C-alpha positions as CSV (number, residue, x, y, z in Angstrom):
1,M,165.9,94.1,26.1
2,G,165.6,94.2,29.9
3,L,162.4,94.6,31.8
4,F,163.5,98.0,33.1
5,Q,164.2,99.3,29.6
6,K,160.8,98.1,28.4
7,K,159.1,100.0,31.3
8,I,161.0,103.1,30.3
9,L,159.9,102.8,26.7
10,R,156.3,102.2,27.7
11,K,156.4,105.3,29.9
12,D,157.9,107.3,27.1
13,S,155.2,106.2,24.7
14,I,152.4,106.9,27.1
15,L,153.9,110.4,27.9
16,L,154.1,111.1,24.1
17,L,150.6,110.0,23.4
18,I,149.1,112.1,26.3
19,A,151.1,115.1,25.2
20,Y,150.1,114.8,21.5
21,V,146.4,114.3,22.3
22,T,146.4,117.2,24.7
23,V,147.9,119.5,22.1
24,L,145.5,118.3,19.3
25,V,142.4,118.8,21.5
26,Y,143.7,122.2,22.7
27,C,144.3,123.4,19.1
28,I,141.1,122.2,17.4
29,T,139.0,123.7,20.2
30,M,140.6,127.1,19.9
31,D,139.5,129.6,17.3
32,A,141.5,130.2,14.2
33,I,143.5,133.4,14.2
34,Y,143.5,135.9,11.3
35,S,146.1,138.5,10.7
36,F,147.3,140.8,8.0
37,D,149.5,138.0,6.7
38,T,146.5,135.7,6.4
39,Y,144.6,138.0,4.1
40,S,147.7,138.6,2.0
41,Y,148.1,134.9,1.5
42,L,144.4,134.4,0.6
43,K,144.8,137.3,-1.9
44,A,148.0,135.7,-3.3
45,M,149.8,139.0,-3.0
46,P,153.1,139.1,-5.0
47,F,155.2,139.6,-1.8
48,R,154.1,136.2,-0.4
49,Q,155.9,132.9,-0.9
50,L,154.2,130.5,-3.3
51,G,154.0,127.5,-0.9
52,Y,151.6,128.8,1.7
53,V,149.6,130.8,-0.9
54,I,148.8,127.5,-2.7
55,F,148.1,125.7,0.5
56,L,145.7,128.3,2.0
57,K,143.9,129.1,-1.2
58,S,143.5,125.3,-1.9
59,F,142.0,124.6,1.5
60,N,139.7,127.7,1.2
61,F,138.4,126.4,-2.2
62,I,138.0,122.7,-1.1
63,F,136.6,123.1,2.4
64,G,134.6,126.3,2.1
65,G,132.8,127.0,5.4
66,Y,135.0,124.4,7.2
67,F,138.2,126.0,5.9
68,E,139.4,127.3,9.3
69,L,138.9,124.0,11.1
70,A,140.6,122.1,8.3
71,V,143.7,124.3,8.3
72,V,144.1,124.2,12.0
73,F,143.7,120.4,12.0
74,V,146.3,119.9,9.3
75,H,148.6,122.4,10.9
76,T,148.4,120.6,14.2
77,V,148.6,117.0,12.9
78,F,151.4,117.7,10.5
79,S,153.4,119.7,13.1
80,L,152.9,117.0,15.7
81,F,154.1,114.4,13.3
82,A,157.2,116.5,12.7
83,V,157.8,117.0,16.4
84,H,157.6,113.2,17.0
85,Y,160.0,112.5,14.1
86,F,162.5,115.1,15.3
87,Y,162.1,114.0,18.9
88,K,162.8,110.3,18.1
89,K,165.7,111.0,15.8
90,T,167.5,113.4,18.1
91,A,166.8,111.4,21.2
92,S,168.5,108.5,19.5
93,L,171.4,110.6,18.1
94,F,172.1,112.4,21.4
95,K,171.3,109.3,23.6
96,L,168.9,111.3,25.7
97,N,167.6,109.8,28.9
98,L,164.0,110.4,30.1
99,F,165.0,113.4,32.2
100,L,166.4,115.1,29.1
101,K,163.7,113.9,26.8
102,L,161.0,115.7,28.8
103,P,162.4,119.3,28.5
104,L,163.1,118.6,24.8
105,L,159.5,117.6,24.3
106,L,158.2,120.7,26.2
107,I,160.4,123.0,24.1
108,L,159.1,121.3,20.9
109,L,155.5,121.7,22.0
110,F,155.8,125.2,23.3
111,P,155.0,126.9,19.9
112,F,151.5,125.3,19.9
113,F,150.6,127.4,22.9
114,P,150.5,131.2,23.6
115,P,152.0,133.5,22.6
116,L,152.9,131.7,19.3
117,L,149.8,129.4,18.7
118,I,151.3,128.3,15.4
119,A,148.6,125.8,14.6
120,N,145.8,128.3,15.1
121,N,147.4,131.2,13.4
122,L,146.5,131.1,9.7
123,C,150.1,131.9,8.7
124,S,153.1,130.0,7.3
125,E,154.5,129.0,10.6
126,G,151.8,126.3,10.8
127,L,153.6,124.4,8.1
128,G,157.1,125.9,8.3
129,Y,157.8,124.7,11.9
130,G,157.0,121.1,11.0
131,L,159.0,121.2,7.7
132,Y,162.0,122.7,9.5
133,L,162.0,120.0,12.1
134,I,161.8,117.3,9.5
135,F,164.5,119.0,7.4
136,I,166.9,119.1,10.3
137,A,166.2,115.5,11.3
138,V,166.6,114.1,7.8
139,G,169.7,116.1,7.3
140,M,171.3,114.7,10.5
141,E,170.3,111.2,9.4
142,I,172.3,111.7,6.2
143,L,175.3,113.3,8.0
144,F,175.6,111.3,11.2
145,N,173.7,108.0,10.6
146,N,175.0,107.3,7.1
147,K,171.5,107.4,5.6
148,K,172.7,108.6,2.1
149,K,169.5,107.4,0.5
150,Y,167.6,110.0,2.4
151,I,169.0,112.7,0.1
152,K,165.9,112.6,-2.1
153,Y,163.7,113.2,1.0
154,Y,166.0,116.0,2.1
155,A,165.6,117.7,-1.3
156,I,161.8,117.5,-1.2
157,V,161.5,118.7,2.4
158,F,164.0,121.6,1.8
159,L,162.2,122.9,-1.3
160,A,158.8,122.7,0.5
161,L,160.3,124.5,3.5
162,V,161.8,127.3,1.4
163,F,158.6,127.8,-0.5
164,I,156.9,128.3,2.9
165,R,159.6,130.1,4.8
166,S,162.4,131.6,2.7
167,Q,164.5,132.5,5.8
168,F,166.0,129.1,5.7
169,V,167.3,129.2,2.1
170,I,171.0,129.1,3.0
171,S,170.6,126.2,5.5
172,T,171.3,123.6,2.8
173,L,174.8,125.2,2.4
174,I,175.5,124.5,6.0
175,F,174.6,120.8,5.5
176,A,176.8,120.8,2.4
177,G,179.7,122.2,4.4
178,V,179.4,119.6,7.2
179,Y,179.0,116.9,4.6
180,F,182.2,118.0,2.9
181,L,184.2,118.1,6.1
182,S,182.8,114.7,7.1
183,Y,183.8,113.0,3.9
184,R,186.6,115.2,2.6
185,K,189.1,112.3,2.5
186,H,186.8,110.4,0.1
187,I,185.0,113.4,-1.5
188,A,186.2,112.6,-5.0
189,K,184.0,109.5,-5.1
190,Q,181.0,109.9,-7.4
191,K,178.3,109.4,-4.7
192,H,179.8,112.2,-2.5
193,I,180.1,114.6,-5.4
194,L,176.5,113.9,-6.4
195,N,175.3,114.5,-2.9
196,L,177.2,117.8,-2.7
197,V,175.7,118.9,-6.0
198,V,172.2,118.1,-4.6
199,F,172.9,120.0,-1.4
200,C,174.1,123.1,-3.2
201,S,171.9,123.1,-6.3
202,L,168.7,123.2,-4.3
203,I,169.0,126.9,-3.9
204,L,169.1,127.3,-7.7
205,V,166.1,125.0,-8.1
206,A,164.2,127.0,-5.4
207,S,165.0,130.3,-7.0
208,L,164.0,129.2,-10.5
209,T,160.8,127.7,-9.2
210,E,159.9,130.9,-7.3
211,R,160.7,133.1,-10.3
212,T,158.6,130.9,-12.6
213,Y,155.7,131.1,-10.2
214,H,155.8,134.9,-10.3
215,K,156.2,134.9,-14.0
216,L,153.0,132.8,-14.4
217,K,151.0,134.7,-11.7
218,D,152.4,138.2,-11.8
219,G,154.0,138.5,-15.2
220,F,157.6,139.0,-13.9
221,F,160.4,136.4,-13.7
222,K,161.7,137.8,-10.4
223,P,162.1,136.6,-6.8
224,T,159.4,137.3,-4.2
225,P,159.5,141.1,-3.6
226,L,159.7,141.0,0.2
227,G,163.3,140.7,1.5
228,Y,164.8,144.1,0.7
229,T,161.6,145.9,1.4
230,S,161.9,144.6,5.0
231,A,165.7,144.8,5.1
232,S,165.7,148.5,4.1
233,T,163.8,149.4,7.3
234,A,166.8,149.5,9.6
235,P,169.0,151.5,7.2
236,I,166.2,154.0,6.6
237,Y,165.5,154.3,10.3
238,I,169.1,155.3,11.1
239,S,169.6,157.5,7.9
240,N,169.8,161.2,7.5
241,K,167.5,163.3,5.3
242,S,170.5,164.4,3.2
243,D,171.2,160.8,2.2
244,Y,168.7,161.2,-0.7
245,K,171.7,162.8,-2.6
246,L,173.4,159.4,-2.6
247,I,170.5,157.8,-4.5
248,E,171.0,158.1,-8.3
249,D,167.6,157.0,-9.6
250,E,165.1,159.8,-9.5
251,D,162.1,157.7,-8.6
252,Y,164.0,155.9,-5.8
253,R,165.2,159.3,-4.5
254,N,161.6,160.6,-4.4
255,I,160.4,157.5,-2.6
256,F,163.1,157.9,0.0
257,Q,162.4,161.6,0.6
258,M,158.7,160.9,0.9
259,S,159.3,158.0,3.3
260,Y,161.7,160.0,5.4
261,D,159.4,163.0,5.7
262,T,156.4,160.7,6.6
263,L,158.5,159.0,9.3
264,V,159.3,162.4,10.7
265,K,155.6,163.4,10.8
266,K,154.7,160.0,12.4
267,D,157.6,160.5,14.9
268,L,159.0,157.1,13.9
269,L,162.7,158.1,13.8
270,P,165.2,157.8,16.6
271,K,166.0,160.8,18.8
272,S,169.4,162.1,19.7
273,T,168.6,161.9,23.4
274,Q,167.9,158.2,23.3
275,T,170.5,155.6,24.2
276,P,171.4,152.9,21.7
277,N,169.3,150.4,23.5
278,E,166.3,152.8,23.5
279,K,166.7,153.4,19.8
280,Y,166.7,149.7,19.1
281,L,163.7,149.0,21.3
282,F,161.8,151.8,19.5
283,F,162.7,150.3,16.2
284,H,161.8,146.8,17.4
285,E,158.4,147.8,18.5
286,N,157.6,150.0,15.5
287,L,159.0,148.1,12.6
288,P,155.6,147.3,11.0
289,K,154.7,151.0,11.1
290,I,158.0,152.0,9.6
291,C,158.1,149.3,6.9
292,N,154.6,148.1,6.0
293,Q,152.7,151.3,6.8
294,T,155.3,153.8,5.5
295,V,158.1,152.7,3.2
296,R,156.2,149.9,1.4
297,S,152.9,151.7,1.1
298,I,154.5,154.9,-0.1
299,G,156.6,153.1,-2.7
300,I,153.6,151.2,-4.0
301,D,151.4,154.3,-4.1
302,Y,154.1,156.2,-5.9
303,Y,154.3,153.7,-8.8
304,F,150.5,153.3,-8.9
305,S,150.3,157.1,-9.4
306,K,152.6,156.9,-12.5
307,D,151.5,155.9,-16.0
308,I,151.5,152.2,-16.6
309,P,154.4,151.2,-18.9
310,K,153.2,150.4,-22.4
311,G,152.6,146.7,-23.3
312,F,151.9,145.6,-19.7
313,T,149.3,143.0,-19.1
314,E,146.7,143.5,-16.3
315,Q,148.7,141.1,-14.1
316,Q,151.9,143.1,-14.6
317,A,150.1,146.5,-14.1
318,I,148.9,145.3,-10.7
319,S,152.2,143.7,-9.5
320,Y,154.6,146.2,-11.1
321,P,154.5,148.7,-8.2
322,I,155.3,146.0,-5.7
323,F,158.3,144.7,-7.6
324,E,159.6,148.3,-8.3
325,T,159.3,149.1,-4.6
326,E,161.4,146.1,-3.8
327,A,164.0,147.3,-6.4
328,A,164.1,150.7,-4.8
329,C,164.4,149.2,-1.3
330,K,167.3,147.1,-2.5
331,V,169.2,150.3,-3.4
332,F,168.2,151.9,-0.2
333,T,169.5,149.0,1.8
334,F,173.1,149.0,0.5
335,V,173.5,152.8,-0.1
336,L,172.3,153.7,3.4
337,I,174.2,151.0,5.1
338,K,177.4,152.2,3.4
339,A,176.6,155.8,4.3
340,N,175.7,155.2,8.0
341,F,177.6,152.0,8.7
342,K,178.6,152.7,12.3
343,K,175.0,153.4,13.3
344,W,173.6,150.5,11.3
345,I,176.1,147.9,12.7
346,Q,175.3,149.0,16.2
347,L,171.6,148.6,15.5
348,Y,172.3,145.2,13.8
349,Y,174.3,144.0,16.8
350,L,171.5,145.0,19.2
351,N,169.0,143.3,16.9
352,I,170.9,140.0,17.1
353,T,171.5,140.0,20.8
354,F,167.9,140.9,21.5
355,G,166.9,137.7,19.8
356,F,169.3,135.7,22.1
357,Y,167.9,137.5,25.1
358,S,171.4,138.2,26.3
359,P,174.8,139.0,24.6
360,I,176.3,136.2,26.7
361,L,174.2,133.6,24.9
362,F,175.1,135.1,21.6
363,F,178.9,135.0,22.3
364,F,178.5,131.5,23.7
365,V,177.1,130.3,20.4
366,I,179.8,132.2,18.4
367,F,182.5,130.5,20.6
368,I,181.0,127.1,20.1
369,F,180.8,127.8,16.3
370,L,184.5,128.7,16.1
371,F,185.6,126.0,18.4
372,S,183.7,123.3,16.6
373,L,184.7,124.6,13.2
374,F,188.4,124.3,14.2
375,K,187.9,120.9,15.7
376,T,185.9,119.6,12.7
377,V,188.4,120.8,10.2
378,F,191.6,119.6,12.0
379,F,190.5,116.9,14.4
380,Y,187.2,115.5,13.0
381,Q,184.9,113.6,15.3
382,K,181.2,113.3,15.1
383,P,180.4,115.2,18.3
384,Y,182.4,118.2,17.0
385,A,180.6,118.1,13.7
386,V,177.2,118.0,15.5
387,L,178.2,121.1,17.5
388,F,179.3,122.8,14.3
389,L,176.0,122.0,12.5
390,L,173.8,123.2,15.4
391,S,175.7,126.4,16.1
392,S,175.8,127.2,12.4
393,L,172.0,126.7,12.0
394,I,171.3,128.9,15.0
395,L,173.6,131.7,14.0
396,S,172.6,131.7,10.3
397,N,168.9,132.1,11.2
398,A,169.6,134.7,13.8
399,L,171.9,136.8,11.6
400,F,169.6,136.6,8.6
401,I,166.5,137.6,10.7
402,A,168.5,140.5,12.3
403,F,169.4,141.8,8.8
404,A,166.0,141.3,7.1
405,S,163.7,142.2,9.9
406,H,163.6,142.4,13.7
407,S,164.3,139.7,16.2
408,I,160.8,138.7,17.3
409,M,159.9,135.2,18.7
410,R,157.8,134.4,15.6
411,Y,161.0,134.2,13.5
412,L,163.4,132.7,16.0
413,F,161.5,130.0,17.9
414,Y,162.8,127.5,15.4
415,N,166.1,127.8,17.2
416,Y,164.9,126.9,20.7
417,A,165.2,123.1,20.4
418,L,168.5,123.3,18.6
419,F,169.9,125.5,21.3
420,F,168.8,122.9,23.9
421,L,170.6,120.2,22.0
422,L,173.6,122.4,21.6
423,L,173.8,122.7,25.4
424,I,173.5,118.9,25.8
425,C,176.2,118.2,23.2
426,T,178.5,120.8,24.8
427,F,178.0,119.3,28.3
428,N,178.6,115.8,27.0
429,L,181.9,116.8,25.4
430,L,183.1,118.6,28.6
431,R,182.2,115.5,30.7
432,R,184.0,113.2,28.2
433,D,187.1,115.4,28.3
434,Q,187.1,115.4,32.1
435,Q,186.8,111.7,32.3
436,A,189.6,111.3,29.7
């Protein structure tokens, strides 16, 4: 290695050390931040994922009065380790020079500072961000650096990630798809079949584990009652009062009518004089009031007011209203989307593009996705497969979040580093084609 290269590596190491120490000092000297989510994790509410509930309650039990400092410290150190691992692996894979490494590092460290403050917020992002970076880095090692033995680490990290942040549950299918396209000529070999089985079966393992957790804790072998309660918010927001006639279950119909009437009283429904963008912005800014403070609370109160089904344990009696509200919201979601599809799809599109900050960026990612898919299928080369992987991960997260909630930075900042790498990969391909 030449003297110049050694100097570059030394500068790179010094820069990283300074950056990491700065972040660590900043985070541990800042106060911990509590939110509604924090208390719901500490109370192990049924609508919270098992991973962060176990983490937070364990730290609260072990560290007592030093609980907050311990959590912030672990959030910071673990996330910085993940940032470093992701930074090193992607810098090598994409052959980044110092001038491209610097903005990548800044993007990766951005979530530690306002407005996100992931290490200081006592919420699942403190671990979810680091797990996501490791998950992506390990997955790319398997796909593009032939590290097949990493599949066991991939499985462990993916399950930990999903137990912390379920929004990434389908990500493993994207890695399975890229793996299949990469090795399709030899896919019949036992090692490739086994790896594909691991990629795909992890969703089943995660689901069974989650259901078992709720069976032990809440008395019901069911998934976490969160997704449809949140996803029903947009369909209810654009619904009509007469839509209650489409709901067959009497309890569900009553909950919808009560929720709708309450939203009218709270003035939380769109107005005919508003433009589509204004309707979306109002929805975006008021989703917690529409969902958590209206639909969810009304559903839970409704079932608490009813007689407890015979034979229920104390655990089941407490959690039953939450699971039943989720079941009601699942019905609301599909019935109301079908009944008001045109209005819902318009709101959904605005929700997606809001997360990209511009429709241009959204359609750029779609174009890259379609282009790279075509190239990967018919003219496989590693750069095309990398483009396909990155664009698929960005789109899947954005589409899922837009369906399940609203496109706030807290749910989408995971995409920022991937988007930067997508731009670099696209630029390198364009430059290569011009030179050819």
